[in-house]
Each structure stands twice: as C-alpha cells, then as structure tokens.
C-alpha positions as CSV (number, residue, x, y, z in Angstrom):
1,M,76.0,92.6,-2.5
2,K,78.0,89.6,-3.7
3,F,76.9,87.6,-0.7
4,I,73.2,88.3,-1.4
5,L,73.3,87.2,-5.1
6,T,74.9,83.8,-4.3
7,P,71.9,82.3,-2.4
8,I,69.5,83.7,-5.0
9,A,71.5,82.0,-7.8
10,I,71.5,78.7,-5.8
11,A,67.7,78.9,-5.3
12,L,67.1,79.6,-9.0
13,G,69.2,76.6,-9.9
14,I,67.3,74.3,-7.6
15,G,64.0,75.5,-9.0
16,V,65.0,75.1,-12.6
17,G,66.3,71.6,-11.9
18,W,63.0,70.6,-10.2
19,Y,60.9,71.8,-13.2
20,V,63.2,69.9,-15.6
21,Y,62.9,66.7,-13.6
22,R,59.1,67.0,-13.4
23,D,58.7,67.7,-17.1
24,S,60.9,64.7,-17.9
25,E,58.9,62.4,-15.6
26,L,55.5,63.5,-17.1
27,A,56.9,62.9,-20.6
28,A,58.1,59.5,-19.6
29,K,54.6,58.6,-18.3
30,K,53.0,59.8,-21.6
31,E,55.4,57.8,-23.8
32,P,54.1,54.2,-24.6
33,R,56.0,51.4,-23.3
34,P,58.0,49.7,-25.9
35,K,56.5,46.4,-26.9
36,N,58.4,43.2,-26.8
37,I,59.8,42.9,-30.3
38,D,60.8,39.3,-29.8
39,P,58.0,36.8,-30.8
40,V,56.5,34.9,-27.9
41,G,56.1,31.2,-28.4
42,V,52.5,30.1,-28.1
43,Y,50.5,26.9,-28.8
44,Y,47.5,27.1,-30.9
45,T,44.5,25.0,-31.9
46,Q,41.3,25.3,-34.0
47,L,37.7,24.8,-33.2
48,Q,36.9,21.2,-32.2
49,K,33.7,19.2,-32.4
50,R,32.6,17.8,-29.0
51,S,29.5,16.8,-27.2
52,L,28.8,19.1,-24.3
53,K,26.3,18.7,-21.4
54,D,24.8,21.2,-19.0
55,Q,24.8,19.2,-15.8
56,V,23.9,19.4,-12.1
57,E,26.0,17.5,-9.6
58,L,24.5,16.1,-6.3
59,I,26.3,14.4,-3.4
60,G,24.3,12.2,-1.0
61,R,23.8,8.8,0.4
62,I,21.9,5.6,-0.5
63,E,18.8,4.8,1.5
64,P,16.2,2.0,1.2
65,S,13.1,2.9,-0.8
66,S,10.9,1.6,2.0
67,Q,11.6,0.2,5.5
68,F,9.4,-1.4,8.1
69,V,9.7,-1.6,11.9
70,I,8.0,-4.7,13.3
71,R,6.2,-4.3,16.6
72,S,4.0,-6.6,18.7
73,K,0.3,-5.7,19.3
74,I,0.3,-7.5,22.6
75,A,2.8,-8.0,25.5
76,G,4.5,-11.3,25.8
77,Y,7.8,-13.1,26.0
78,I,9.6,-13.8,22.7
79,K,9.7,-17.5,22.0
80,K,11.4,-17.6,18.6
81,L,13.0,-15.3,16.0
82,P,13.1,-17.4,12.8
83,F,15.2,-14.9,10.8
84,D,18.5,-13.1,11.4
85,I,20.2,-10.0,10.0
86,G,20.6,-10.3,6.2
87,D,17.9,-13.0,5.7
88,E,15.2,-12.4,3.1
89,V,11.6,-12.6,4.1
90,Q,8.4,-13.0,2.0
91,F,4.8,-12.0,2.4
92,E,3.1,-13.9,5.3
93,D,6.4,-15.2,6.7
94,I,6.3,-15.5,10.5
95,V,9.2,-13.2,11.7
96,V,8.5,-13.2,15.5
97,E,6.8,-15.8,17.7
98,L,5.7,-15.0,21.2
99,D,4.9,-17.4,24.0
100,D,1.2,-18.3,23.4
101,S,0.4,-20.3,26.6
102,S,-1.7,-17.6,28.2
103,Q,-3.5,-16.9,24.9
104,N,-4.2,-20.6,24.6
105,E,-5.7,-20.6,28.0
106,A,-7.8,-17.5,27.2
107,V,-9.1,-19.2,24.1
108,S,-10.1,-22.3,26.1
109,K,-11.9,-20.2,28.7
110,S,-13.7,-18.1,26.1
111,S,-14.8,-21.2,24.3
112,A,-16.2,-22.8,27.5
113,A,-18.0,-19.6,28.4
114,L,-19.6,-19.5,25.0
115,Q,-20.8,-23.1,25.4
116,V,-22.4,-22.2,28.8
117,A,-24.1,-19.1,27.3
118,E,-25.4,-21.1,24.4
119,A,-26.8,-23.8,26.8
120,Q,-28.5,-21.2,28.9
121,L,-30.0,-19.6,25.9
122,K,-31.3,-22.9,24.7
123,S,-32.9,-23.5,28.2
124,Q,-34.5,-20.1,28.2
125,Q,-35.8,-20.6,24.7
126,S,-37.5,-23.8,25.9
127,R,-39.1,-21.9,28.8
128,Q,-40.3,-19.3,26.4
129,Q,-41.9,-21.9,24.2
130,Q,-43.6,-23.4,27.2
131,A,-44.9,-20.0,28.2
132,Q,-46.2,-19.5,24.7
133,N,-48.0,-22.8,24.8
134,I,-49.7,-21.8,28.1
135,V,-50.8,-18.5,26.7
136,N,-52.3,-20.2,23.6
137,R,-54.2,-22.7,25.8
138,Y,-55.6,-20.0,28.1
139,R,-56.8,-18.0,25.0
140,K,-58.8,-21.0,23.8
141,L,-60.2,-21.6,27.3
142,T,-61.1,-18.0,27.8
143,G,-63.0,-18.0,24.5
144,K,-65.1,-20.9,25.7
145,G,-65.6,-19.3,29.1
146,S,-63.6,-22.0,30.9
147,S,-60.9,-19.6,32.0
148,T,-60.8,-16.1,33.4
149,E,-59.2,-13.0,32.0
150,Q,-56.9,-12.7,35.0
151,E,-55.5,-16.2,34.3
152,L,-54.8,-15.2,30.7
153,E,-53.1,-12.0,31.7
154,A,-50.9,-13.8,34.1
155,A,-49.9,-16.3,31.4
156,E,-49.1,-13.5,28.9
157,S,-47.0,-11.7,31.6
158,N,-45.0,-14.9,32.1
159,L,-44.5,-15.1,28.3
160,E,-43.1,-11.6,28.2
161,I,-40.7,-12.4,31.0
162,A,-39.5,-15.5,29.2
163,K,-38.9,-13.5,26.0
164,A,-36.8,-10.9,28.0
165,V,-34.8,-13.7,29.5
166,V,-34.1,-15.2,26.1
167,A,-33.1,-11.8,24.7
168,L,-30.7,-11.4,27.7
169,E,-29.2,-14.9,27.0
170,K,-28.7,-14.0,23.4
171,A,-26.8,-11.0,24.4
172,R,-24.6,-13.1,26.6
173,V,-24.0,-15.5,23.8
174,A,-22.9,-12.6,21.5
175,E,-20.6,-11.4,24.3
176,A,-19.1,-14.8,24.7
177,K,-18.5,-15.1,20.9
178,S,-16.8,-11.7,20.9
179,D,-14.6,-12.7,23.8
180,L,-13.7,-15.9,22.0
181,A,-12.9,-14.0,18.8
182,Q,-10.7,-11.5,20.7
183,S,-8.9,-14.4,22.4
184,K,-8.3,-16.0,19.0
185,L,-7.0,-12.7,17.7
186,N,-4.6,-12.4,20.6
187,W,-3.5,-15.9,20.0
188,N,-2.9,-15.1,16.3
189,D,-1.0,-12.0,17.4
190,T,1.6,-14.2,19.1
191,K,2.8,-15.0,15.5
192,I,3.9,-11.8,13.9
193,R,4.0,-12.0,10.1
194,Y,5.6,-9.9,7.4
195,A,2.6,-8.2,6.0
196,F,4.1,-6.5,2.9
197,D,4.0,-7.8,-0.7
198,K,7.5,-6.8,-1.4
199,K,10.5,-9.0,-0.6
200,G,12.3,-7.7,2.5
201,I,15.6,-8.1,4.2
202,I,16.2,-8.1,7.9
203,A,18.3,-5.0,8.5
204,E,18.4,-5.1,12.3
205,R,17.2,-7.1,15.3
206,F,16.5,-5.2,18.5
207,V,15.5,-8.2,20.7
208,E,16.5,-11.8,21.3
209,P,14.5,-14.9,22.3
210,G,13.4,-14.6,25.9
211,D,13.0,-10.8,25.9
212,L,9.7,-9.3,26.9
213,A,8.0,-7.6,24.0
214,H,5.8,-4.5,24.5
215,P,3.6,-2.9,21.9
216,S,5.7,0.2,22.0
217,D,9.0,-1.6,21.5
218,P,10.6,-2.1,18.0
219,L,11.5,-5.8,17.4
220,L,12.9,-5.9,13.9
221,Q,13.7,-3.5,11.1
222,I,13.0,-4.8,7.6
223,V,14.1,-3.0,4.4
224,D,13.1,-3.3,0.8
225,L,16.2,-3.0,-1.4
226,S,14.7,-4.0,-4.8
227,T,14.6,-0.3,-5.4
228,V,16.8,2.2,-3.4
229,K,16.8,5.9,-3.4
230,M,19.6,8.4,-3.3
231,V,19.0,11.3,-0.9
232,G,21.1,14.4,-1.9
233,Y,20.9,18.2,-1.8
234,V,20.7,20.7,-4.7
235,V,22.2,24.2,-4.1
236,E,20.1,27.3,-4.5
237,I,21.5,28.3,-7.9
238,D,20.5,24.9,-9.4
239,Y,17.2,24.5,-7.6
240,Q,15.0,25.4,-10.5
241,K,17.0,23.3,-12.9
242,V,16.2,20.0,-11.1
243,Q,12.7,18.7,-11.9
244,I,10.8,15.5,-11.0
245,G,11.1,12.9,-13.7
246,Q,14.6,13.8,-14.9
247,E,17.1,11.0,-15.5
248,A,20.2,10.8,-13.4
249,E,23.5,8.9,-13.5
250,I,24.7,7.7,-10.1
251,R,28.2,6.6,-9.0
252,V,29.1,5.2,-5.5
253,D,32.5,5.2,-4.0
254,A,32.2,1.4,-3.3
255,F,31.9,0.6,-7.0
256,P,34.0,3.3,-8.8
257,N,33.8,1.6,-12.2
258,R,30.1,1.0,-12.2
259,L,27.4,3.4,-13.4
260,F,23.8,3.3,-12.1
261,R,20.8,5.0,-13.5
262,G,17.9,6.6,-11.7
263,K,15.1,9.1,-11.8
264,V,14.2,12.1,-9.7
265,I,11.1,11.3,-7.7
266,R,11.0,14.0,-5.0
267,K,12.2,17.6,-4.5
268,S,11.7,19.5,-1.3
269,P,9.5,22.7,-1.7
270,V,11.7,24.6,0.8
271,L,15.4,25.3,1.1
272,N,17.4,24.9,4.3
273,L,18.1,28.4,5.6
274,D,21.7,27.5,6.8
275,T,22.9,25.5,3.8
276,R,20.7,27.2,1.1
277,S,20.0,23.8,-0.4
278,A,17.0,21.5,-0.9
279,L,16.6,17.8,-0.5
280,V,16.2,15.7,-3.7
281,Q,15.4,12.0,-3.9
282,I,16.4,9.8,-6.8
283,A,14.9,6.3,-7.3
284,I,17.4,3.7,-8.5
285,P,16.6,0.1,-9.6
286,N,18.6,-2.3,-7.5
287,E,17.7,-5.8,-8.8
288,N,21.3,-7.1,-8.4
289,G,21.3,-5.8,-4.8
290,L,24.7,-4.0,-5.1
291,L,23.5,-0.7,-3.6
292,K,23.3,-0.7,0.2
293,P,21.9,1.9,2.5
294,G,24.5,4.3,3.8
295,L,26.8,4.2,0.7
296,T,28.1,7.6,-0.3
297,S,26.8,8.5,-3.8
298,R,27.1,11.2,-6.5
299,A,24.4,11.9,-9.0
300,T,24.7,13.7,-12.3
301,I,21.6,15.1,-13.9
302,T,21.9,16.2,-17.5
303,L,19.8,19.3,-18.3
304,T,20.9,20.0,-21.8
305,E,23.2,18.2,-24.3
306,R,24.7,19.7,-27.4
307,K,26.3,17.3,-29.9
308,N,29.0,18.3,-32.3
309,A,29.4,21.7,-30.7
310,N,32.3,24.0,-31.6
311,V,34.5,24.1,-28.6
312,V,37.9,25.4,-27.4
313,P,39.9,24.6,-24.3
314,L,38.9,26.6,-21.3
315,E,42.6,27.6,-20.8
316,S,42.4,29.6,-24.0
317,L,39.6,31.9,-22.8
318,I,40.4,35.5,-22.0
319,F,38.1,38.0,-20.3
320,D,38.5,41.5,-21.7
321,D,36.4,43.9,-19.6
322,E,34.6,40.9,-18.3
323,K,33.7,39.8,-21.9
324,P,34.9,36.4,-23.1
325,S,37.5,36.7,-25.9
326,L,40.1,34.6,-27.7
327,F,43.6,35.5,-29.1
328,I,43.7,34.6,-32.8
329,I,47.0,34.3,-34.7
330,E,46.8,36.4,-37.9
331,G,49.1,37.9,-40.5
332,D,52.7,37.3,-41.8
333,P,54.7,37.7,-39.6
334,P,52.1,36.3,-37.2
335,V,50.6,38.5,-34.5
336,A,48.0,37.9,-31.7
337,T,44.6,39.6,-32.3
338,L,42.0,39.6,-29.5
339,K,38.5,38.8,-30.7
340,P,35.3,38.8,-28.5
341,I,33.2,35.7,-28.7
342,E,29.8,34.4,-27.6
343,T,29.9,31.3,-25.4
344,G,27.5,28.5,-24.6
345,L,27.7,25.3,-22.7
346,K,30.9,24.3,-20.9
347,D,32.3,21.4,-18.9
348,T,35.4,21.0,-16.8
349,N,37.8,21.3,-19.8
350,Y,36.0,22.9,-22.8
351,I,33.6,25.7,-23.6
352,E,31.3,26.1,-26.6
353,V,31.9,29.0,-29.0
354,V,28.6,30.1,-30.5
355,S,30.0,33.0,-32.6
356,G,32.9,35.3,-33.0
357,I,35.5,33.2,-34.8
358,G,35.7,30.9,-37.8
359,E,36.5,27.2,-38.0
360,N,39.9,27.6,-39.6
361,E,41.3,30.3,-37.4
362,K,44.3,29.6,-35.1
363,I,43.4,30.0,-31.5
364,V,46.1,30.6,-28.9
365,T,45.9,28.1,-26.0
366,L,49.0,27.7,-23.9
367,G,50.5,31.2,-23.6
368,S,47.3,33.2,-24.1
369,R,48.0,35.1,-20.9
370,L,51.5,36.0,-21.9
371,V,50.7,38.0,-25.0
372,E,49.0,41.4,-25.7
373,P,46.9,42.5,-28.7
374,G,49.2,43.1,-31.7
375,Q,52.2,41.3,-30.2
376,S,54.3,39.1,-32.4
377,V,54.1,35.4,-31.7
378,K,55.7,32.2,-32.7
379,P,52.9,29.7,-33.3
380,L,53.4,26.1,-32.3
381,A,50.7,23.5,-33.1
382,E,48.9,22.0,-30.1
383,P,50.0,18.4,-29.5
384,Q,47.5,15.9,-30.9
385,Q,45.1,14.6,-28.3
386,S,42.4,12.0,-28.5
387,S,39.0,13.7,-28.6
388,H,35.5,12.4,-28.2
389,T,32.9,12.9,-30.9
390,G,29.3,13.8,-30.2
391,D,28.4,10.1,-30.1
392,E,30.9,9.2,-27.4
393,S,31.2,9.8,-23.7
394,E,33.6,8.8,-21.0
395,S,30.8,7.0,-19.2
396,S,30.5,4.6,-22.2
397,K,33.6,2.8,-20.8
398,D,31.9,2.2,-17.5
399,F,30.0,-0.9,-16.6
400,I,26.3,0.1,-16.4
401,A,24.5,-1.7,-13.7
402,D,21.0,-3.0,-14.3
C-alpha cells in the first residue's frame, strides 16, 4: 500500500505545481508593464510660419522647339555647302548648291524650242491671214457673179485648216513655255534655300561637297533654339494635376546654379502601359542660347502655394492608428501627451498643421519615437535654425535665366 501512495503523491505534486506556474504566468501577462520612471530627454519646438508649395516634379531632356531636315527636290552633285555645324542661317540663305551645268543646258534648249515654236506660230498666223483675205475676196466676187460657190467653199475650207494649224502652233508655244518654266525651276532648285522665317542653327551635315544628292536623302538638319522644349513624363498619380498653361521652373545639370522658367504646352492624352506615365512638353525661352538639345533637365510645377502656413518638422509626425498625431509637452513635471492633428501641404522637410494644436504648445521633435503617452520627459529647446518666411524661397538665391 505504501508503494501505491508514493506515485500518486508525486503526480499530485506535479499537477499542483503546473497550475501554480500557469496562474502566475497569466497574472504576469495581465499586469501592466512598469513605465520608465526616468524622464526621457527630447527636443521640442513650436509651430513655425513657412511658405509651402504642392509641387509636381518631372525629369526629362531638352529638345529644339522646331527642327528642319533639308532635302533636294532634284538629283545632282553637291557643288557647295556654305554653312557648317554651329553656323546660324537666316531666311532665304542658300544652304546647299548643286552642280547646275545640266540645268543650264536644259534652260538653253527650252528657250530655243520656245523661239522656234513662236516663229512657227507667227508663220501660221500669216498663212491664216492670207486665207482669210482670199475668202473675203471670193465672197465679193460671188456676190457679183464673178466667182462660183465651189471656189468660195474651197477658200473657206483652206481658212479653217489655217485656223487649226494656228491653234496647234499656239499649243506648241504653250508647251515650250511650260518646258522653259520647268527648266528654270530645276535650275533654281540647284540652290537650296533656308525657307523658314526663324533663325536656325546647323545641327548636323549628312553630306559633303562632291556627294550625289537624291530627293530622298537628308542633306542638313537645322534647329531653331530661340525657344526650346523640355520633354518629360508625369506619373499616373500626378497626371490630372498637370494642366496646359501651368508655369514651371526648370533646372539642368549643366547649369546647376541657374533657374529657367517655362510653360506647359502639351500633355499626352494617353499613358504608357509599361511605365504608367504620360509625356509632357514645356516651352522654355532660350534667347541667350544656353539650353542645348540633349541636356538632362528637371522641372518643378507648383500647383498650390500656401504662405505663412503653420508647420512642424516632418520628423515630429507620429501616426497613431494611421492618423497623424504629435507629442505635446504638458504639465509640471512635464509629460508627453499624444494629440491628433489635421495636416495640409508638405515638402521634403515640413508639413502643415491645419488644426489640433495651438501656437504656443511645445511639440516634441527629436525623440518623438522614444516616448509613450503620459511618459515623463526632459524638454530641451530645439537649436535655433534659420527659417524662410512666406515671401522667401531657396530659388531666390539662384540666377534666373532670361
């Protein structure tokens, strides 16, 4: 009997120990964790006044506002190229000259053929006049009975033939004039002129003197750089924000300290399926000629600007259940209190506070993620930093290109 009771006592002891351990563990989970009784050092600030802008950023490249490819209307060997890459050209400047010897010969032949046709026409017109005189004479004689009807009819028939021959010679004269005009046009086409009223710059030469030019071959590329355009892409989330006519500030890597201004002139009605972005074109005045096609550029389009907005540093923002909040220092001794706020515009460093806190409240900045609601804190004033007012912006330090 003694040996039977011993295992039972051991089993009861193990069971009681297990229940005691489980109860103590559950009690420990229910007990709140002790808060840190030592104050946590935090920096604080107050609401600041700044100018904030809601902006869209685009990255792209500079392209000429217009460009022209010069081609020849006729085939011929290139005799002269008066301009080289980088040279400026004006309206009616001859930019390509072709060998015109064959065209000169064609003009001479056409001119001679016209002279022959005109001489033949004059001869036939004299014959027509002679036939007309004979008809007139026979009509008088027939009326007096001195001539027969058959003789009059024969004279009138000869007159009709003479008229037909004159008409044929007139057609030959017209054809000869047309041939001469075409020959002169071909001769004029050997001198290819810049036909646009905007000043251009030779961007590329595809041929050299002595090459054979065909109507399908490009000879020169001429660009107009008085106004250039930036070609960039706007992402899907910002697509509806960008509108034609909006002002833009443009920077290029080649001139990091210069600021250029432009205006949105085109926006694609469709988005690229792969990149989920749409093409945008911005026209930029380029009177000083600094901007060159191919330069990498960045455009900033300001959608909304709020001057003298109440802002706090972004680093102070806390999201409580996905709602924006701020830790406020209150009481004596000071403790951290979490207050929900309503936000507005933001930039890379600051965010606007629309409502939720007052102007004189102390807002935890550095250290906001180390404290909990109700925790004791040791407030330290944020180091003084230069801030911009609503009438200033960093771009005011930049050289603004005309």
